[in-house]
Each structure stands twice: as C-alpha cells, then as structure tokens.
C-alpha positions as CSV (number, residue, x, y, z in Angstrom):
1,M,-174.6,192.4,-101.9
2,R,-176.0,191.9,-105.0
3,A,-176.6,194.1,-107.8
4,Y,-179.8,195.3,-108.9
5,K,-181.7,193.0,-111.8
6,S,-185.0,194.3,-113.9
7,R,-187.5,191.8,-113.7
8,R,-187.6,188.3,-115.3
9,E,-189.2,187.8,-118.8
10,V,-191.8,185.4,-118.9
11,V,-193.1,184.5,-122.6
12,D,-197.1,183.8,-122.3
13,N,-197.3,181.4,-125.1
14,T,-201.4,181.5,-124.9
15,N,-202.0,185.1,-126.1
16,P,-200.3,186.6,-128.5
17,K,-201.6,189.9,-127.3
18,L,-199.9,189.7,-124.0
19,T,-196.7,187.7,-124.7
20,I,-194.9,190.0,-122.1
21,G,-194.5,189.3,-118.8
22,F,-192.8,189.8,-115.4
23,S,-192.0,187.0,-112.9
24,M,-190.7,188.3,-109.1
25,K,-190.2,187.1,-105.6
26,I,-191.9,189.1,-103.1
27,A,-191.2,188.3,-99.2
28,T,-193.9,189.6,-96.8
29,A,-193.0,189.6,-92.9
30,A,-194.5,188.4,-89.6
31,Y,-192.0,190.6,-87.5
32,P,-191.7,190.4,-83.9
33,L,-191.3,193.4,-81.7
34,D,-187.5,193.6,-79.6
35,P,-186.6,195.6,-77.0
36,L,-183.2,196.8,-78.3
37,T,-181.3,198.6,-76.6
38,T,-179.1,200.2,-79.2
39,W,-178.5,201.7,-82.3
40,A,-176.0,198.7,-83.5
41,D,-178.6,196.1,-82.5
42,Y,-181.5,197.7,-84.7
43,A,-179.4,197.7,-87.5
44,N,-178.3,194.3,-87.2
45,K,-181.4,192.9,-86.5
46,I,-183.0,195.2,-89.9
47,S,-179.8,193.7,-91.8
48,N,-180.4,190.5,-90.9
49,W,-183.9,190.2,-92.2
50,V,-183.4,191.9,-95.5
51,I,-180.3,189.9,-95.9
52,E,-182.1,186.9,-95.4
53,A,-184.8,187.5,-97.9
54,A,-182.1,188.6,-100.4
55,Q,-180.4,185.6,-100.4
56,N,-184.1,183.9,-100.7
57,G,-184.1,185.5,-103.9
58,A,-186.6,187.9,-103.0
59,E,-186.8,191.4,-104.9
60,L,-189.5,193.1,-102.8
61,L,-189.7,193.0,-98.9
62,V,-192.7,194.1,-97.3
63,F,-192.5,194.6,-93.4
64,P,-195.6,195.5,-91.4
65,E,-197.6,198.7,-89.6
66,Y,-195.9,200.1,-86.4
67,A,-192.7,197.8,-86.8
68,S,-190.7,200.8,-86.8
69,M,-191.9,201.1,-82.7
70,E,-188.7,199.7,-82.1
71,L,-186.8,202.9,-82.6
72,A,-188.8,203.3,-78.9
73,M,-186.9,201.6,-76.2
74,L,-183.5,203.2,-78.0
75,A,-184.7,206.3,-76.2
76,G,-184.7,204.0,-73.1
77,P,-187.5,202.1,-71.0
78,E,-188.9,204.9,-69.5
79,I,-190.0,206.7,-72.6
80,A,-190.6,203.5,-74.6
81,A,-193.2,202.7,-72.0
82,D,-194.7,206.3,-72.4
83,L,-197.6,206.4,-75.1
84,P,-196.8,210.3,-76.2
85,A,-193.0,210.8,-75.7
86,S,-192.6,207.0,-77.4
87,L,-194.4,208.3,-80.4
88,R,-192.5,211.5,-80.8
89,A,-188.7,209.4,-79.7
90,V,-190.0,207.3,-83.0
91,S,-190.1,210.0,-85.5
92,E,-186.6,212.0,-83.9
93,Q,-184.9,209.0,-84.6
94,L,-186.6,207.7,-88.5
95,P,-184.3,209.8,-90.7
96,D,-181.6,207.2,-89.4
97,A,-183.7,204.0,-89.7
98,D,-185.0,205.8,-93.4
99,D,-181.0,206.1,-94.7
100,L,-180.3,202.2,-93.1
101,H,-183.3,201.1,-95.0
102,A,-182.1,203.0,-98.4
103,D,-178.4,201.7,-97.7
104,L,-180.1,198.2,-97.2
105,S,-181.8,198.7,-100.3
106,A,-179.3,199.4,-102.6
107,R,-177.0,196.7,-101.4
108,H,-178.5,194.0,-102.1
109,G,-181.1,195.3,-104.9
110,V,-184.4,195.1,-103.6
111,H,-187.4,197.2,-103.1
112,I,-187.9,197.7,-99.9
113,L,-191.1,198.9,-97.5
114,A,-190.3,199.9,-93.9
115,G,-192.5,199.3,-90.9
116,S,-194.6,202.0,-91.0
117,A,-193.7,204.6,-88.3
118,P,-195.4,207.5,-86.1
119,V,-194.1,210.7,-87.7
120,F,-194.6,214.8,-86.8
121,D,-194.5,216.1,-90.0
122,T,-194.9,220.3,-89.9
123,A,-196.8,220.2,-93.4
124,I,-199.5,218.2,-92.1
125,G,-199.7,219.6,-88.7
126,P,-199.4,219.1,-84.7
127,Y,-200.5,215.5,-84.3
128,P,-198.2,212.4,-86.0
129,V,-199.6,210.9,-89.1
130,N,-199.2,206.5,-89.8
131,R,-196.3,206.9,-92.3
132,A,-195.2,204.1,-94.7
133,R,-191.9,204.4,-96.3
134,L,-190.8,202.8,-99.8
135,F,-187.1,202.5,-100.7
136,S,-185.8,201.7,-104.3
137,P,-182.5,200.0,-105.4
138,T,-181.8,203.0,-107.5
139,G,-182.2,205.4,-104.7
140,G,-186.3,206.3,-104.7
141,R,-188.2,207.1,-101.8
142,G,-192.0,207.3,-101.4
143,V,-193.7,207.7,-98.2
144,Q,-197.5,207.1,-97.9
145,D,-199.5,208.3,-95.2
146,K,-202.3,206.1,-93.6
147,Q,-205.8,207.4,-94.7
148,I,-208.6,206.1,-91.9
149,M,-207.9,205.2,-88.6
150,T,-208.8,203.2,-85.9
151,R,-210.0,204.0,-83.2
152,F,-207.0,203.6,-80.8
153,E,-205.0,205.7,-83.4
154,R,-207.8,208.2,-83.4
155,G,-208.4,208.3,-79.6
156,P,-204.7,207.6,-77.1
157,M,-202.3,208.2,-80.1
158,Q,-204.1,211.0,-81.8
159,I,-202.9,210.2,-85.2
160,V,-204.5,212.1,-87.7
161,P,-204.7,211.3,-91.8
162,G,-201.6,212.5,-94.0
163,G,-200.6,213.2,-97.4
164,P,-202.9,211.5,-100.1
165,L,-202.9,207.7,-101.9
166,R,-199.9,207.7,-104.2
167,L,-199.3,204.8,-106.8
168,F,-195.4,204.2,-107.3
169,D,-194.2,203.2,-110.8
170,T,-191.4,201.1,-109.7
171,G,-188.7,198.3,-111.4
172,V,-191.7,195.9,-109.8
173,G,-194.6,197.0,-110.9
174,K,-197.1,200.2,-109.6
175,I,-196.9,199.8,-106.0
176,G,-200.4,201.2,-104.4
177,I,-200.1,200.7,-100.1
178,L,-202.8,200.4,-98.0
179,T,-202.3,200.1,-94.7
180,C,-203.5,197.9,-92.4
181,Y,-207.3,199.3,-91.2
182,D,-207.2,201.3,-95.2
183,S,-207.8,197.5,-96.9
184,E,-210.9,197.3,-95.5
185,F,-212.3,200.1,-97.5
186,P,-213.2,199.3,-100.9
187,L,-213.2,202.7,-102.7
188,L,-209.7,203.7,-101.4
189,G,-208.4,200.2,-103.3
190,R,-210.2,201.2,-106.7
191,A,-208.7,204.2,-106.4
192,L,-205.1,202.5,-106.9
193,S,-207.1,200.4,-110.0
194,E,-203.9,200.7,-111.7
195,A,-201.5,199.4,-109.1
196,D,-199.9,195.7,-110.2
197,L,-199.2,195.0,-106.2
198,I,-201.1,196.8,-103.3
199,L,-199.0,196.4,-99.8
200,A,-201.1,196.0,-96.9
201,P,-198.7,196.4,-93.6
202,S,-200.7,195.5,-90.9
203,C,-200.6,195.6,-86.7
204,T,-203.6,193.5,-85.1
205,E,-204.2,192.5,-81.2
206,Q,-206.9,190.2,-82.1
207,L,-206.7,187.1,-84.2
208,S,-210.0,188.6,-85.2
209,G,-208.4,191.7,-86.6
210,Y,-205.9,190.1,-89.0
211,W,-209.2,188.0,-90.1
212,R,-210.5,191.8,-90.9
213,V,-207.5,193.0,-92.9
214,R,-207.1,190.0,-94.7
215,I,-210.7,189.6,-95.9
216,G,-210.0,193.2,-96.8
217,A,-206.3,192.7,-98.1
218,M,-208.3,189.8,-100.7
219,A,-211.0,191.6,-101.6
220,R,-209.4,194.1,-102.8
221,A,-207.4,191.8,-105.2
222,L,-210.4,189.8,-106.2
223,E,-212.3,193.9,-107.0
224,N,-208.8,195.0,-108.9
225,Q,-207.7,191.5,-110.3
226,C,-204.3,192.1,-108.7
227,V,-201.4,190.8,-105.7
228,S,-201.9,192.2,-102.8
229,V,-199.2,191.3,-99.8
230,M,-200.3,191.4,-96.5
231,A,-197.3,191.8,-93.1
232,S,-198.2,191.3,-89.5
233,L,-196.3,192.0,-86.2
234,V,-196.3,188.9,-84.3
235,G,-195.9,188.5,-80.9
236,T,-195.3,190.7,-77.3
237,A,-193.8,193.4,-76.7
238,T,-195.3,194.9,-72.8
239,W,-193.3,197.7,-73.0
240,N,-194.1,199.7,-75.3
241,H,-198.2,200.5,-75.1
242,V,-198.6,200.8,-79.3
243,A,-198.4,197.4,-79.9
244,D,-198.4,195.2,-76.9
245,I,-200.4,192.2,-78.2
246,N,-199.7,191.5,-81.9
247,T,-201.7,188.2,-84.0
248,G,-200.9,187.5,-87.4
249,M,-199.1,186.4,-90.3
250,G,-197.8,187.3,-94.0
251,G,-199.5,186.6,-96.7
252,I,-200.1,187.5,-100.6
253,F,-203.2,186.7,-102.6
254,G,-204.3,187.2,-105.9
255,P,-207.4,187.1,-107.6
256,P,-208.4,183.3,-107.7
257,D,-209.1,183.4,-111.6
258,M,-207.0,182.2,-114.6
259,G,-203.0,182.4,-114.2
260,F,-203.7,181.8,-110.3
261,P,-204.6,179.5,-107.2
262,E,-208.0,178.3,-107.3
263,T,-208.2,179.8,-103.3
264,G,-206.1,183.2,-104.7
265,I,-204.0,182.3,-101.8
266,L,-200.6,182.3,-103.6
267,G,-198.2,182.3,-100.4
268,L,-199.4,182.0,-96.5
269,G,-197.4,182.0,-93.7
270,T,-198.0,179.9,-89.9
271,L,-200.0,182.3,-87.5
272,N,-198.0,184.3,-85.0
273,T,-194.6,182.2,-86.3
274,P,-192.0,184.9,-87.2
275,G,-190.3,184.9,-90.5
276,W,-190.8,185.7,-94.0
277,T,-193.6,184.5,-96.3
278,Y,-192.4,184.4,-99.7
279,A,-194.3,183.9,-103.4
280,E,-193.9,183.9,-106.6
281,V,-195.9,186.9,-108.4
282,D,-195.9,187.0,-112.4
283,L,-196.7,190.4,-113.8
284,G,-198.0,188.9,-117.1
285,A,-200.7,187.0,-115.3
286,I,-202.3,190.3,-114.2
287,A,-202.4,192.0,-117.1
288,H,-204.0,188.7,-118.8
289,V,-206.4,188.1,-116.1
290,R,-207.6,191.6,-116.2
291,A,-208.0,191.2,-120.1
292,D,-209.2,187.8,-120.5
293,G,-210.1,186.3,-116.9
294,R,-213.1,184.3,-116.7
295,V,-215.1,186.9,-114.6
296,L,-213.3,190.9,-115.2
297,N,-214.4,192.5,-112.0
298,R,-211.8,195.1,-112.6
299,T,-213.5,196.4,-116.0
300,H,-217.0,196.4,-114.6
301,W,-216.8,198.2,-111.3
302,T,-218.6,200.6,-113.1
303,E,-221.9,198.8,-113.8
304,Q,-221.9,199.8,-110.1
305,S,-223.3,203.0,-110.9
306,G,-226.9,204.3,-110.5
307,R,-227.6,200.5,-109.4
308,D,-226.1,201.2,-106.1
309,T,-228.4,204.1,-105.3
310,Q,-231.6,202.4,-106.2
311,V,-232.8,200.1,-103.3
312,T,-236.1,199.1,-103.6
313,S,-237.8,198.3,-100.2
314,E,-240.2,195.3,-99.7
315,R,-242.1,193.8,-96.9
316,L,-242.5,190.3,-97.6
317,G,-245.2,188.3,-95.2
C-alpha cells in the first residue's frame, strides 16, 4: 500500500511562461484473458497486475477493451461459451469488479482504467453498451461508453452507443477515452482536444486491426498535441466468442515534436507478450508543445474549415 501523491513538479527553464509541469509514469497493459473459475482467482490476478505496476512507480494504469470478459467464465463454461449469456453474466458481476478496482486504486494510490465490459444499462435501453470505467485513488469513478461500434459489435453482440464523450479532470491530468474503433475517428478525438491524455483500450483479432487502432491513437496524439495510451488484449481465449483471438501490445505515444521523441513513441511493448509497458510523461511538455511547438496542429485545426468543402475536380491528360 502507498499513499496517493500529487504529480511531481518539473521546472522548464527554457520558457518562463511555462515554468511548471508535472511528470508521472503511465503503465499500459498487454493483457491475456484466462479461464478463471472463482472470484478469488479473478481478484488475485487483477490485484497482482495492479501491485506490479504500482511497485514500478506507475500512477495511471490502463487495461484493454473487453478485458472484463474474464468474468464470464466465473458463471461457468457453458455460459462463457454462449455469446448473449456471457454478455449478461459479465454485466451482472461488474459491480463487484468495480468495487475491487476502486479498492485497489485507493490502496495503491493509482488511477486505473479497468478493462471495458458489456453493460446492460436500463437508462439506455434493452441492449448492452461497451463501457470503460475510470477509478481515482480518492474515490472518484467515471464511465465512458464506446461511441462507434465495429461490425461484430453491431451484429452478433448487439452493442449500442451509450452516453456521450466525457473529459475527466483528474490528479494526473485531463483524461479522455476513445475505446478501440473510436480512436480511428478524428472528430471524436477533436471533441477531446482539451485532454492531456487520450486512452485507447483495444481488442483486435488481427495484426491489421492492431495497426488501425495504433495509427488512430498516434494520429490523435499528433492532431491534439497530447499523449495517447493504447492497451491491448493478447493471446487466445477460445472459451469466449467476444475475444477468442487477440493481437497487440501496449504503446504510449506523443506528437513527434519538441519535448517528445522524434518517432512520437514514448513506450512500446513487444507484440503478443503479456505485461506492462511503461513511460514517463511530462504534462508540462504537452503544454509547451501546444504553445510553442515546431508546428501547432491543435491551434491550426480550425483553418481546415471551408477548405474541406471546396474541392475542384480537374481531368489531366
């Protein structure tokens, strides 16, 4: 157990107008689904992951999309193998899982984005949403529903869009969440232009899917001149239809500009290898590059208006 601490202050001596920033460590997961059969097994696994990241100094932990599907097996292999029944089973067990994450967040002084889950929310309707949940060490809880569904979510899963995009003002910066496919849509990213961090929890079957989300996450970091954080499910879970085959790795990205790596890559895991990927992130560097970067993508965004509606068609040759 460690006490929650505020972000570490960093002084920027190169620009007197931007003298204070905050540095922190982010941990993002390449997370395998296991056929856990008891609540104790599930609690132990999540606890061990959180403890490892906290002991390595991480203050923000990001789990991937549909990581909560492990809860389906707790209802039995028959339920886990039945797609509609597994969605319902996970949703019913989510309150206990949320309490577990909230307790771990408080005990270890970390912010946690839990693995997203199908949730049947009567306030939305009869069909489930894909919901990510964010926990702060001071007891705060926030939810972000996926906005745009993949073909599989629209079809067999019957997942629907839920609540609107939210911007969470936290002790580790302003956080937005674009779950997997959402990260591929620039207008959703632009709606979160005030975010310091955009989290992109993902679940992708093929390598091409991983790269689509990664390219989207890196593009959002470029456009908004912020940091994006991608988490991935990895490995096989043949007992579950939602995430039976998974390809990916953790990644933490920024704009390739002043104060960031030339590649924009702050941290990168190893493909399909379970574990945490870490990176130190300086929120002062985000403020600096937005105010005085070599380019000012975020500021110049509005200059597209008008130019994007006037296309002249010409035939050559």
